C-alpha positions as CSV (number, residue, x, y, z in Angstrom):
1,X,48.6,-85.2,10.4
2,X,48.4,-84.7,6.7
3,X,46.7,-87.9,6.3
4,X,43.9,-86.7,8.8
5,X,43.8,-83.4,7.1
6,X,43.3,-85.1,3.8
7,X,40.5,-87.3,5.1
8,X,38.6,-84.5,6.6
9,X,38.8,-82.5,3.4
10,X,37.6,-85.6,1.3
11,X,34.7,-85.9,4.0
12,X,33.7,-82.2,3.6
13,X,33.8,-82.7,-0.4
14,X,31.7,-85.8,-0.2
15,X,29.1,-84.1,2.2
16,X,29.0,-81.0,-0.1
17,X,28.4,-83.2,-3.2
18,X,25.7,-85.1,-1.4
19,X,24.0,-82.0,-0.4
20,X,24.1,-80.8,-4.0
21,X,22.8,-84.1,-5.2
22,X,20.0,-84.1,-2.7
23,X,18.9,-80.6,-3.5
24,X,19.2,-81.1,-7.4
25,X,17.3,-84.4,-7.3
26,X,14.5,-83.2,-4.9
27,X,14.0,-80.0,-6.9
28,X,13.8,-82.1,-10.1
29,X,11.0,-84.2,-8.7
30,X,9.2,-81.3,-7.5
31,X,9.4,-79.5,-10.8
32,X,8.1,-82.8,-12.6
33,X,5.3,-83.1,-10.3
34,X,4.1,-79.7,-11.6
35,X,3.2,-81.5,-14.8
36,X,3.0,-85.2,-13.9
37,X,0.8,-86.5,-11.2
38,X,2.5,-88.6,-8.3
39,X,1.7,-92.2,-9.1
40,X,1.9,-93.4,-5.5
41,X,2.9,-92.0,-2.1
42,X,4.9,-93.4,0.7
43,X,1.8,-93.7,2.9
44,X,0.1,-95.9,0.3
45,X,3.1,-98.2,0.3
46,X,3.2,-98.3,3.9
47,X,-0.3,-99.2,4.3
48,X,0.2,-101.9,1.6
49,X,3.0,-103.5,3.7
50,X,1.1,-103.4,6.8
51,X,-1.8,-105.1,5.1
52,X,0.4,-107.8,3.9
53,X,2.1,-108.2,7.4
54,X,-1.5,-108.7,8.8
55,X,-2.2,-111.3,6.2
56,X,-4.8,-108.9,4.7
57,X,-5.0,-108.2,0.9
58,X,-3.3,-104.8,0.1
59,X,-5.7,-102.3,-1.6
60,X,-5.2,-99.0,-3.1
61,X,-8.3,-97.4,-4.5
62,X,-7.6,-94.0,-6.2
63,X,-8.5,-92.1,-9.4
64,X,-6.8,-88.9,-10.3
65,X,-9.1,-86.1,-11.5
66,X,-8.3,-82.7,-12.2
67,X,-9.3,-79.9,-9.7
68,X,-11.9,-78.5,-11.9
69,X,-13.7,-82.0,-11.7
70,X,-13.8,-81.7,-7.9
71,X,-16.7,-79.8,-6.2
72,X,-15.9,-76.3,-5.0
73,X,-17.8,-77.2,-1.9
74,X,-15.0,-79.8,-1.1
75,X,-12.3,-77.3,-1.6
76,X,-14.2,-74.9,0.6
77,X,-14.7,-77.6,3.2
78,X,-11.1,-78.5,3.6
79,X,-9.8,-75.0,3.8
80,X,-12.5,-74.3,6.5
81,X,-11.6,-77.4,8.4
82,X,-7.8,-77.8,7.9
83,X,-6.3,-74.5,6.8
84,X,-8.3,-71.2,7.0
85,X,-5.4,-69.2,5.7
86,X,-4.4,-71.6,2.9
87,X,-4.5,-68.8,0.1
88,X,-2.5,-66.4,2.3
89,X,0.3,-68.1,3.9
90,X,3.6,-69.4,2.4
91,X,3.3,-72.9,3.6
92,X,3.1,-72.2,7.4
93,X,0.5,-70.6,9.5
94,X,2.4,-69.2,12.4
95,X,-0.6,-67.9,14.1
96,X,-2.4,-71.3,14.0
97,X,1.0,-72.7,15.6
98,X,1.0,-70.3,18.4
99,X,-2.7,-71.0,19.2
100,X,-2.1,-74.7,19.0
101,X,0.9,-74.5,21.2
102,X,-1.0,-72.5,23.9
103,X,-3.9,-75.0,23.9
104,X,-1.5,-78.0,24.1
105,X,0.3,-76.4,27.1
106,X,-3.2,-76.5,28.9
107,X,-3.3,-80.3,28.4
108,X,-5.9,-82.4,26.9
109,X,-6.2,-83.7,23.3
110,X,-3.0,-82.5,21.4
111,X,-3.7,-80.2,18.6
112,X,-1.7,-79.8,15.4
113,X,-1.3,-76.8,13.2
114,X,-0.1,-78.3,9.8
115,X,-1.3,-76.4,6.8
116,X,-2.6,-78.2,3.7
117,X,0.8,-77.4,2.0
118,X,2.5,-79.2,4.8
119,X,0.2,-82.1,4.6
120,X,0.6,-82.3,0.8
121,X,4.5,-82.3,1.3
122,X,4.3,-85.0,3.9
123,X,2.0,-87.2,1.9
124,X,3.7,-87.0,-1.5
125,X,7.4,-87.1,-0.4
126,X,7.8,-88.5,3.1
127,X,7.1,-91.5,5.3
128,X,4.5,-91.3,8.0
129,X,6.4,-90.6,11.2
130,X,6.5,-88.0,14.0
131,X,10.4,-87.6,14.5
132,X,12.1,-84.3,14.3
133,X,14.0,-85.6,11.3
134,X,10.9,-86.3,9.2
135,X,9.5,-82.9,10.4
136,X,12.6,-81.2,9.1
137,X,12.2,-82.8,5.7
138,X,8.5,-81.6,5.9
139,X,9.5,-78.1,6.2
140,X,12.0,-78.4,3.4
141,X,9.5,-79.8,0.9
142,X,6.7,-77.6,2.1
143,X,9.1,-74.6,1.1
144,X,9.8,-76.2,-2.2
145,X,6.2,-76.8,-3.4
146,X,5.2,-73.4,-2.1
147,X,8.0,-71.8,-4.2
148,X,7.4,-74.1,-7.3
149,X,3.8,-74.9,-7.4
150,X,0.7,-72.7,-7.5
151,X,-2.0,-72.9,-4.8
152,X,-4.2,-74.4,-7.3
153,X,-1.7,-77.2,-7.9
154,X,-1.1,-77.9,-4.2
155,X,-4.8,-78.2,-3.6
156,X,-5.3,-80.5,-6.6
157,X,-2.5,-82.8,-5.4
158,X,-3.7,-82.8,-1.8
159,X,-7.3,-83.8,-2.8
160,X,-5.9,-86.6,-5.1
161,X,-3.5,-88.3,-2.6
162,X,-4.9,-87.7,0.8
163,X,-6.2,-90.8,2.6
164,X,-9.8,-90.7,3.0
165,X,-10.7,-94.1,4.3
166,X,-9.2,-97.8,4.5
167,X,-7.3,-98.2,1.2
168,X,-9.2,-95.1,-0.2
169,X,-7.3,-92.1,-1.5
170,X,-8.4,-88.9,-3.1
171,X,-11.7,-87.1,-3.5
172,X,-13.0,-89.1,-6.4
173,X,-12.8,-92.5,-4.7
174,X,-14.1,-91.1,-1.4
175,X,-17.1,-89.6,-3.2
176,X,-17.9,-92.6,-5.1
177,X,-17.3,-95.0,-2.2
178,X,-19.2,-93.1,0.5
179,X,-21.9,-91.2,-1.5
180,X,-22.0,-93.0,-4.8
181,X,-21.4,-90.0,-6.9
182,X,-18.5,-88.1,-8.4
183,X,-16.5,-85.7,-6.5
184,X,-17.8,-82.9,-8.8
185,X,-21.3,-83.5,-7.4
186,X,-20.7,-83.3,-3.8
187,X,-23.0,-80.9,-2.0
188,X,-21.9,-78.8,1.1
189,X,-23.3,-81.4,3.7
190,X,-21.3,-84.2,2.0
191,X,-18.2,-82.1,1.5
192,X,-18.3,-81.1,5.2
193,X,-18.6,-84.8,6.4
194,X,-15.6,-85.8,4.3
195,X,-13.5,-82.9,5.7
196,X,-14.6,-83.8,9.3
197,X,-13.1,-87.3,9.1
198,X,-9.7,-86.4,7.6
199,X,-7.9,-86.4,10.8
200,X,-8.5,-90.1,11.2
201,X,-10.2,-91.5,8.1
202,X,-9.5,-95.1,9.2
203,X,-11.7,-94.7,12.3
204,X,-14.4,-92.3,11.1
205,X,-16.5,-92.7,7.9
206,X,-18.6,-89.9,6.3
207,X,-21.4,-92.1,5.2
208,X,-21.9,-93.3,8.8
209,X,-21.1,-90.2,11.1
210,X,-20.9,-90.5,14.8
211,X,-22.4,-87.8,16.9
212,X,-18.9,-86.2,17.2
213,X,-18.5,-86.2,13.4
214,X,-22.0,-84.6,13.0
215,X,-21.0,-81.8,15.5
216,X,-17.8,-81.3,13.6
217,X,-19.7,-81.3,10.3
218,X,-21.9,-78.4,11.6
219,X,-18.8,-76.3,12.6
220,X,-17.2,-76.9,9.3
221,X,-20.4,-75.7,7.6
222,X,-20.4,-72.5,9.6
223,X,-16.7,-72.0,8.9
224,X,-17.3,-72.5,5.1
225,X,-19.5,-69.4,5.2
226,X,-16.6,-67.4,6.5
227,X,-14.2,-68.8,4.0
228,X,-16.5,-67.9,1.1
229,X,-15.9,-68.8,-2.5
230,X,-12.4,-70.2,-3.2
231,X,-10.8,-68.8,-6.4
232,X,-7.3,-69.7,-7.6
């Protein structure tokens, strides 16, 4: 009996220490990324492995630029398209979640309600998956970056790591690849096209938009007017 009790106590101590270690190590990484830019993301590595398994050349095209070198049009466009309340919420848009749930109950194409903060946490820290375990970690890291990072830093990281095409990551490489210009010089139409393809950038391309993407672009342009000038 004493042996079992000792083993159970040892297990509890071990779990407690592991939890402390996990919290301390993840907090340290989150704090470091306030000042240092993430060199790679799990998604980039997964895509590379996928390419190698398919006998394709793995490719990562990315170039980190500060947010001040990204067109305000693109910042406005992704907020209009992905997260209207980005500057007001604390990582989760509960109204958007309710609306998405009601629409999903009616059937048809499933809709998500992930904020830019959630997408940033997912891209920087987590593997691409749809399990509840991964979703739980997404909530954890979203809370951490909302507490530790400014909204400006969240947007800067998001626009530098998000997948924007096959092997293309970040605003600068997307702007140069699709429009042959710097991200700083993207106009409203170009910014709206990039934002329009973000849900599936490997299927759609902003330089050759389908009728569906053009229609979505127009909706984003209208929403950008409502969003107005974005200031951090």
